[in-house]
C-alpha positions in Angstrom: 64.8 76.7 21.6 66.7 74.4 19.4 67.0 70.6 20.6 69.4 68.4 18.7 68.9 64.7 18.2 71.8 62.4 17.3 71.8 58.7 16.3 72.4 57.8 19.7 70.0 60.1 21.6 67.7 58.3 24.0 64.3 58.9 22.6 62.5 58.9 25.9 65.0 61.5 27.4 64.7 63.9 24.4 60.8 63.3 24.8 61.0 64.3 28.5 62.8 67.4 27.6 60.2 68.3 24.8 57.4 67.8 27.1 58.8 69.9 29.8 59.6 72.7 27.4 55.9 72.5 26.1 54.5 72.4 29.7 56.7 75.4 30.7 56.6 77.6 27.7 53.7 76.3 25.6 56.2 75.0 23.0 57.0 78.5 22.0 59.9 78.6 19.6 60.7 74.9 19.8 62.4 73.0 17.0 64.3 69.9 16.7 67.4 69.2 14.7 68.9 66.0 13.3 71.7 65.0 10.7 71.4 61.7 9.3 68.5 59.1 8.9 69.3 57.5 12.5 69.2 60.9 14.2 65.9 61.7 12.2 64.6 58.3 13.4 65.5 59.1 17.1 63.8 62.6 16.9 60.5 61.0 15.5 60.5 58.5 18.2 61.0 61.3 20.7 58.0 63.1 19.4 55.9 60.2 19.5 56.8 59.5 23.1 56.3 63.2 23.9 52.8 63.0 22.5 52.0 60.2 24.8 53.5 62.2 27.9 51.4 65.4 26.7 48.1 63.4 26.2 46.8 64.0 29.8 47.4 67.8 29.3 45.1 67.7 26.1 48.2 68.7 23.8 49.4 67.3 20.6 52.7 67.8 18.7 52.7 68.6 15.0 55.9 68.9 13.1 56.8 71.1 10.1 59.9 69.8 8.3 62.7 71.6 6.5 66.1 71.1 5.1 68.5 73.7 6.4 72.3 74.4 5.5 74.4 74.7 8.6 78.3 75.4 8.8 80.0 72.0 8.8 82.8 69.9 7.3 82.1 69.5 3.6 83.4 70.6 0.5 81.5 73.9 0.6 81.7 74.4 4.2 78.0 73.6 4.8 76.0 70.5 5.6 72.2 69.7 5.1 70.2 69.1 8.2 66.8 68.2 9.0 64.9 70.9 11.1 61.4 70.2 12.6 59.5 73.3 13.7 57.3 71.9 16.7 53.6 73.1 16.7 51.6 72.5 19.8 47.9 71.8 19.3 45.2 71.6 22.0 43.1 68.4 21.3 40.5 66.1 22.8 40.3 62.5 22.1 37.5 60.7 20.2 35.6 57.6 21.0 38.2 55.5 19.1 41.0 57.1 21.4 42.7 59.2 18.5 43.3 62.9 19.0 40.9 65.4 17.4 42.4 68.9 17.1 39.9 71.5 18.9 39.6 73.6 15.7 38.1 70.4 13.9 35.4 69.8 16.1 32.0 70.3 15.5 29.7 72.7 17.6 
């Protein structure tokens, strides 16, 4: 699923949609797309909020950024957008309150 952020996207609403998708599908095939600095900022805030929302579920979100060309209004007919693949990671929380990925814990 591709979710898009704009400069005026309310980050808490996008965060709720992200958290809902993660809970329902395990975050399968989730990506965020943003065009412009303000849109990227709103997307990053949404991911931060979504991490708070998913904390009780023992999940954290990681992002893998990329630049993608999509059809748009420019000289060559394409525009560059930021696309973030969303990776869901099961975590626990250390004594300091910071998340510790399960694969990093010592047995």
